[in-house]
N, C-alpha and C positions, 0 to 999 in steps of 0.2 A: 362400420363406416358407411355413411349414406352416400348414394350416388346423386348426381344432379340431373340425370336424364329422365327421371320419373319412373314409376313402376317398380315392382319388386324384382330384385336380382335373382336370377335362377341359377341352378347348378350347371346348366348347359352353357353358361357364359364362358367357361373355359373347361375343356375336357381332353387335353392332349393335342398332339401335333396335327391331327386330321381336321381340327376346326379352327386353326389359327391362320387360315388364309393360304393362298397358293404359294406365297413366298416361304412358308414354313413347312410345306408338305414333306413328309418323310422324316422329320426330326421329332424325337420324343421329348415332350416337355412335362411329363407327369411328375418330374421332380421339382416343379415350381409350386410353391405352396404358401399359404398364409394360415398361421395357426393363431387362434385367439382364445382368450379365457372367458369371454363374455358371449354367451349364446346369442343374445339379441343382435350383437354386432358382427356375428360371424358371416364372412362372405360365403356365397353359395358354392363357389368353386374351391371347396376345401380338400386339401391333400395332406400328406404326412412329410414332416422333416425326416430325412433318411434315418432309419433306426440305429440304435447303438447295438451293433452286432457283437462287438467285443469290448472288453475293458481297455482303457488306455494305459499303457505302461511307460513309466519314466518321463511323464510330461507334467508333473504336478506344478513345477515352476512356471511353465508356459501357460497352463490353465489359470493359474493365479494372476499372471500378468493380463491375460485376456479378460478375466473377470473384472479387474480394476478398470480396464478401458471400456468395457461394454456397459457397465453400470450406468443406467440413465440418470441416476441421482447425482452423478459427478457434474461439476460445474463445467461450462464451456459449450461450444457449438458441436456440430456433428463430428464424431470421431470416426475416422476411417482407418481400419487396421489392415493394411495391405501386406504387412510383414509376416503373415503366416505364409512365408516364402521359404523355399529351400530346394534342395536337390530332388529330382524325380524319385518317388518312392519313399520319401522321408517321413510321410504321415501327416501332410498338411491338412488334407480333407478330413481325416479322422479327428484331428485336433479341433478343427473348426466346428465339426458336428457335435463333438462332446461339449465344447464351449457353449454352443447354441442351446443344447439340452439343459446344461447347467443354468443358463440364463433363464430359461423357461421355468425350471424348478424354483428359481428365486422370485418368480412372478415379476420380472423386470419388463417384459414386453407384452403387456396386455393387449396392445394393438395388433400383435401378430408377428409372425416370422416368415419372411419371403426367402425362398431358396431357389437358386438357379445355377445350373452347371453350364458354363460358357464353352466347354469343349475347346478351350483356347489352343490346344496343341494337336488337335485332330486336323485332318486334311481339309475339313469343312467346318471351321469354327463358327459359333453363333455370332452374327453381326449385331452391332449396337441396336439397329432398328428392330431386328427380330427379338432381341432380349426385351426391349421396351414393350413391344406388342404383347409378349407373353406375360410380363409383369403387370401391365395394365389390365389384362383379362383376369389375372389372378386377383387384382384389386376390385374386380367386379365391373369394369368398364365394358359395355357391350362392344362387339367388334365393329358395328356400324359407326360408333362414335370415336374410333381410334384414327387419328390423322395419318396421312400417307408419309409425310416428311419426318425425318428423325428429330429435328429440332422441335417440331410441334408435339411429337410424342413425348419428348423429354419434358417439355413444359407441362403437359397434362399429367405426366407421372409425378412431377414435383408438387403439382397442385393437389392431386389426390392424397399424397402423403401429408401435405400441409393441413388438409382438412381433418386428419386424424388427431384427436385430442390425446390419444394414448400412444406411447412409444412403440415403434416398429423396428425389428431387427431384420436387416437385409443381408443374407449370406450369399456371396457371389463366389462360386467355386471355379477353379481352373481358368483364371484369366491369364492371357498371354501378353497384354500390353495395357498401358494407360488408356489408349484410345478405346479399347473394348469396354472399359469400365466407366470412363469419366461421365458419360451421360446417364449412368444408372445411379449416380450419387444424389441423395435428396438434398433439399435446401436446409437452412438452419433449423434447429429444433432438437428434440430429445431422441430422434431416431439414431440408430447405429448401423454401421456397415462393416461387415467382416468379409475380407477378400482373401482367397488363396491363389497363389501363383508360383510358378517355378522361377519367375523373374522378380527382381526387386523393383517394385513399382514406385520409384523415387519421385515421380513427377506429380503425385496426387496430393501432396501435403499430408501424407498419412503417417500414422504411427507404425513403425517397422518392427517386426518380430521375426527374426530368422530362426527356423526350426533346424536343429542340428541332429546328427546321428546319435544313436543310443550307445552308452558304454556297454562293455561285454556282460556285466552282471545284469543290467536291465534287459539285454537281449536274451539272456538265459531265462529270466523271469517271463518274458513274452512267450518264449517257446513253451515253457512249462504250463503257463495258463492256457495256451491254445490247445495243448494236448489234453489237459484235464477238463476243458469244456466239452470235448468230444467223448472222452472216457475218463471219468473222475479218478479211476485207479491207475491211470497210465503214469508210471513213475520213471519212465526212461530218462528224462532230463535230470531229475534230482539224483537218480541212481548212479549217474556218471557225470558228475559236475565238471570235471576237468575237460572231458570230451565236449560237453555242452559249451563250455567257455571257448574252446577252439572253434566250435561250429559257429557261435555268435561272432567270433572274430573274423572268420572267413566270410560271413555275411556283411562284414564291414559296418555293423551297427545300423544297417539300413532296414527299417521296418518292413518294407515290401519284400526284401530278400528273406528276412526272418519269417514273415507270414507264409511265403512260398515254401520255405524249409519245413515249417510246422505242418503245412498241408500235406507235404510229401510223407512226413512221419505219421500223420493221422491216417492217410490213405493206406499206409503199409505198417500195420501195427507190430509186425515182427522185425521191422528194420531197426537195427541198433543205431544209436547216435554216433558211435565210432565209425560205423560203416558209411553213413552219410557224410561224416567229416572227411573220411578218406576220399570220397568222390569229389567233394568240393576242394580238396587240397590240390587237385590238378588244375592249374591256372588255365590250361588250354581248353578245358571243357567246363569250367565253373559256370559260365553264363548259360550254357546249355542245361546244366542241372537246375539253375535258378529260374525255372519256369514250370507252370502247373496247368495242365489241361483240365479246365472246368467246363468244357463243352461250348465255350463261347467263341471258338475259332480264333481269329486275329486279335480279339479283345481279351484273351485269356491272360491271367497274371504272368508277367515276364519282366525281369529286371532289364534285359536288353531292349525289350519292346518299349518300356518306359523311357529309357535313355534315348531311344530312336526318336520319340516324339519331341524331345527337347532339342536334339541335334538338328532336326528338320527345320526348326524355326530360325537357325543361324543364317547370317549372310555368308557369301562364298569365302571371304577372307577369314572369318571366324571359324568356318568349317575346316579350312586348310590348317590353321594354327592348331585347332583341336586335334586334327589327325597327326600333326607333327610332334606335339608335345610328348607323347609316349616314347619318342626316340631319345628324349633326354634321360640320361642314366641315373640321375639322383632322385632323392625323395621329394625335393621341391626344386623350383626353378626361379631364377631371378629374371627381371625384365630384360637385362642385358644378354643373358644366355638365351632366353627365348627369342630375342631379336636376331641373334646370330643364327639360330635354327630356322627362323622365319625368313631371314634374308631381308629384313626391313629395319628402319631406324627404331631407336628406343621409343620415341614418342608415338610413332604409328603402332608399334607392337603393344605399347601400354594401352592404347585406345582399344585395340582388338581384344586384349586380355580383359579389359573392362567389360566388353560385351559378353565374354564367356563367364565372367564373375556375376554379372547381372542375371544371367541365365542359370546360375548356380552349377555351372559345368567345371569351374575351378573355384578354389577358395583360398583366402589368405592363409599363408603358412605361419606357424609359430616360429619359424626359423629366422624371421627378421622382416624389416620393412621391404616392401616391393618384392616379396617372394610368394610364389603360388604353388599349390599342389592340387592333385586330383584325388578324389575318393578312389580307393583301391578297385572297386568294381567298375567305376566309371573309366578308370585307366585301362582295365582289361577290354572294355567296350571300345574305347578310342584306339587301342592297339590293334584290335581286329579291323577297324576301319583303315588304320594306317597300313596294315599289311595288304589290304585290298587295293588301296590307292597308291602304293609305294612308288610305282613308276611315274604315274601322272603327277604326283606331288614332288618328284625328284628328291625323294627322301634321302638317298645315299649322299647326294651333294649337300643337303641340309645338315647331315651328321658331320661331314667333313668341315663345314663352316663352323659348327658348334665346337668341334675339337680344336680347330685352329684358334678360335677365340679363347679357349681355355689355355692353350699353349702360350699365346701372346700375353694374356693377363697374368698367368702364373709366373712367366719369365719376369714380367715387370714387378710383381710382388716380391719375387725372390731377390731382385736386385736391392730392395730396401733392407733385406736381412743381411746383406753383405756390405756393411757400411764402409768397409775398407776398399771396396771396388766402386767404380763409377760406371753407370750404364744409362744410355738415353731412354731405355724403357721405363726407368724409374718415374718418369713424369706422369705415368698413368695413375699413380696413387700419390696423395698429398704427402704422406710420411709413412714411417714404419708402422705406426699404430693402425693407420688405414689399411695398409697392406696385410697386416696380421688379421685384422677384423674380416677382410674379404676372404682370406684363406680359411679362417675358422668357419665362416658361413658356408663356403663352397667345399669343405673338406670331403664330405661323403660323395658329392658329385664328382670331384676331381679324381678320387680313388676309382670310382666306377668308370670314369672316362678313360683312365689308363687301361682298365680291363676290357672295355668295349673296343678301344682302338686296336689292341692286340688281337682280339677275337675277330675283328673285321679285316684284319690284314694291314692295318695302317701302322706298320712298325716304326716309321720315322716319328710319327706323332707320339706313339707309346714311349719311345726312347726320350724324346725331348720333354714330354710332360713329366715323366718319372724323374728326369734329371733336375728340372726346376722345382719339383716338389720336395726333393730330398732334404734340402736345408730346413724347410719349414717343419717337416715331419720329425727331423732330428731335434730341432728347436723345441718342439712341443713334446718330445719324448714319446711319440706315437710309434713305438717300435714295431708292433704287428703290421700296421699300415706301411711302414717304411720297408719292412722285409718283403711285403707283398708286391709293392710297386717296383722295387729294385730287382726282385726275382723276375717279374714280367719284363722289365727293361733288359735284363741279362739275356733272357731267351730271345728277345727281339734283336739284340746286337749280334747274337750268334747266327740267327737266320740271315741277317744282313752282312755278316762277316766284317763287322766294324770293330776292329781290335781296340781302337782308342776309347770308344764309348763303352765297350765291354769292360775295359780296365776300370773306368770311372764307376760303372755299375757295381763291379766287384768291390771296389773300395767303399762305396756307399753301403752296400749290403753288409760288409764286415762291421761297419759302425752300428748298423741296426741290430745285427746278431749279437754284438757285444752288449748293447743296451738291454737286449732281451736275456742276457746272461747265458748265451749259447757260445761260450768262449772258444771251444775247439773249432767250431764252424767259422767263427770270426777270424781266428788265426789263419785257417786254411784259405779263406777268401782274401785276406790281406796279402798273404804270400803269393797267391795267384795273380793278384793285381800288381804287385811289385815286379813280378817276372814279366808281365805284359808291358808295363811302363818302361822297364829296362830295355826291352826289345825296341820299343818306340823311340827311346833315347831322350826322354823328357825328364830331366832331373827334378823339376819342380813337382810334378805329379808323383814321381817316384818317392820324393820326400814326404808327400802327403800320405801315401799308402804306408810308408815305413813308420811314420808317426802314429798312425792308427794301429799298426801291428804292435808297437810298443805299449800302447794303452791296454790292448787286450792281454798282452803278456803280464802287465802289472796286475790286472784283475785276477790273473791266475797265480799270483804271488811268485812269478818268475822274474824277480826284480833285476837281477844282473842282465838278463836278456833284454828286459824292458829298457834299462838304462842305455845299453848299447844301441838299441833301435832308435831311441830318441836322439842320442848323440849323432847317429848316422843321418837321421832326418834333418837335424839342424844344419849339419854340414851340407847336405844336398840343397836345402833351401838357400843357404848362404852363397853357394856356388851359382845358383840360378838368379840371385839378386832379389829373392822374395823375402822382404823383411817381416811381413805379416806371418808367413808360414814359419819363419824361423822363430818368431815369438811364440807361436802355438807349440812348436817342438820344445822350446825351452820351458814353457809352462808345464807341459806334460813330463818333461825330464825332472823338473823340481818335485812333482808328485811322486815319481818313482824313487828319487833320492830320499824323499821324506819317508816313504814306506821302508826303505832300506836303512833308515835311521842315520842318514848322512845329512844332519840338520843344517850345518853351515852352508854346504853346497846347495841344498834345496832352497834356503833363503835367498842365496845369490841368484839362482836360476829364476825364481819367481819375481824378484825385484827387477831384473833385466827384462823379463817377459812383460811385466806391467808397463815399463817404460817404452818398450818397442810397440806394444799395443796402442799406447797413448800417442806415440809418434805417427802411427799409421791411421789414427782416427777411429780405432775400434774400441768404443767405450765398453761394449759388452765383454770383449776379451780382457780388457783391463780389469773389469769387475771380477772375472773368473780368476785371474792371476792374483788379485788381492785376497780373494777368498781362500785360495790355496796357501798363500803366504800366512794368513792368519792361523791356519791349521798348524803350520810348522812352528809358529811362534808359541802357540799353546803347548806344543810338544816339549818346548824348552822352558815353559813356565812364564813366558812374557804375556800374561793375560790382558793387562791394561792396553798394551799396544795392539794386541790381537782384536780387542773389542772395538777400538777406534777404526781399524782397517775393515772389520766386518761391517760396521755401520755404513762406511763409504761404499762398500760393495753392494749392500742391500739397496741403497739409493740408486746405484747404477742399474741394477737388475729391474727395479720397479720402473725406472725411466724407460728401459727397453722393452718392458712387457714380458720378460722371461720369468714365468712362474717357477720353473724348475730351478733356475739360478737363484731366484729369491729364496726358495725353500732351502737350498743347500747353504746359502749365506746365513739365513735365520738359524739353521741348525748349528752352524759354526758359532754364531753369536751366543746361542744358548749354552753350548759347551764352554765357551770362554767365560760367560757370566757365572756359570757354576764353579769354574776353576778359580774365579776371583772372589768367591764367597758371596755371591748374590743369587742364591737358589730360587727365591720367589720370582725375580725378574727372568731367570732362566726358564722357569716353567711357562711363563706367559709367552716368551719368544718361541719356545719349542712347540707350543700349541699352534702358533702361527705357522711354523714349519710343517707340522702335521697337516694342517688345513691346505697348505699349498701342494704338498705331495698327494693328498687325497683328491684335490681338484684335477690334477693332471693324470691321476690313475696310476701313480708310481707306488705300488703296494709295498715293494721291497724297502724303499727308503722311508715310507710312512711307518712301517712296522719297526724299523730300527730307531726312528725318532721316538716312537712310543716306548720302545724298550728303555731308552735313556731316561724318558720321563718317569717310568716306573722305578728306575734306579734312584732318581732324585727323591721320589716319594719315600722310598725305603730309608734313604740316608737322612733326610731332613724332615720327614713326616709332613710333607706338603701335599695338599689335595691336587690330584692330577685331573685335568679336565677332559682328557681323551680316554679312549678305551684301549686297554693293553692288548697288543698283538706282537709278542716278542719274536725277534729273529736276529741272529748275529751277523757280523761282517760288514756293517755299513761304513762306507768311506765318504765322509762329508766333503772331501776335497776333490771330487772328480772334476777335471777341467773340461772345457769345451773342445770340440774337435775341429780341425781345419777341413772343411768340406769342399767338394769340387765346385 
């Protein structure tokens, strides 16, 4: 490249920070370079693109995308790739350097490669004017010809690049903002710019490429390669692959963490992978382990140190939210939950989360729209900050705000599942589908919120949240979660000496225990609940507990006792004027009578129950009663009528979104179709039932549906689409329970 100022360009035209003028004193610019393949056009200030010290693991797709974008033969104007962006330590610079070297090997940039580190996240980042000064000197412009003003320097920079007839690649590393980069962009032409940043630089009109963490297998490969570079016979990683997978997982797939871990292993050749895994397993000290003293002092590799640089760039509001987010108990957080924690409106919170996302300090979650999560290591770092600032951030108050939000929202969602009840809280959700969708998304967070509330001594919140969750957990047949939250609720009621809520918790616990097939415990819990309700003098809730006792007894094949319990429950509900509760008891009574082979009485009980459910507006209950009725009709050979009733029940369950009910009704229909001489149709329907039970994790019912499929195959030589997992004792007619 020829200069306009006459005379031969000398190597002394740029030689590091000491000759870049007073404004740049103390900063090392030896990493600014231009590399050319034509000796005659080589600038006299020649330096090296940072070398390829290690191979790049798990980035073949990203390298291919960059190759496509960097190829000067591609049509179009200057392409700026700012999306070599991502979390601190994710390997953005390494990717950019590898891509630049690959471009040189392809002979794409005979005009040279400029490289500059803007130190955008240091306390003293490179300013645009400083960067232009350094780049102009690297292009061979003598210092005396470099203008003072930034705009003039930018014009000269673009002009110098425009004079080059060969394409130039400009690699700009560690930019923190569009402002730091914008004046470094060349004008139209075949030149290319590759930028790395921890922020998404959306304002440059650039092609964006986000660099994500590595999966565990790629992490293991990175560890193994690093050890073998140092000692080719070092087989510690491959010799204990399972421990290495755990180690990579504890590093969160973050290349910086993996590289530090590899350095520790290299430095200590007798250290076993399992031993280092044990050290990292301690969350309290994981960040302390993930640092390596290479003699550079404060610049030594450190995961926490890398995060600190990103954190310092945030505004005060974003810093506060970043510190509060680890207080959220779930794996990801919605904007609404974050707003409750933050104490701000949803719109304002969304804007602040956007700042965190732009800085790659949170990322969109796979859990659904407008949900966010933190990388595991970043969460540990944020939690450490949160503990340090807990008082000034009023974290305890923020947690109570979050828990209260969950109580209100769960109560509102719960009201939609109780279609026979009216509640003003129901207006928070459009309909039952919306309420169920919210509960499904928030389930893990809600369970952990109950645990957190009890641990922090917020017994009232633990009791309320458990109570409003119980219907949903029962609806979705999430027995383990149901047992957990009701056990916590029970402990809280006893600490608070609240006998009424204690009885409700016992009743809900009995239902969950029965669904988990822990029948003896379920019966004990029901009897304890009945005794408490009797002391309180509330016939309605006593009827509810008595009804649930009858269902547990029926599962234990104690039919006479079950029938008496359901009859007593129906009487208690009738005396209290609860038509819906009476319908539930009659529905369960019909099932007990069916099991006792008292078919005519069972049919009558189910018909009356279905009518009462319809009268009280409970479509879901009506579907259950119809499903149970179809089972009885099959028992007496009335298959055609049973099939019609089954199809109506299936439609109701699909309408209400109850996959368990749908699965049970499909199973009933399959049995009825088989009995009516339609085995092929039965197989199709039973496979749908298996899919429904599999989806909700009900292994017991899935296995029994599969068992019946195998029976059909044996009897009719029909191909069965599912895998056989036999087990006996499936009751397709289990009714719903009346919940508190």
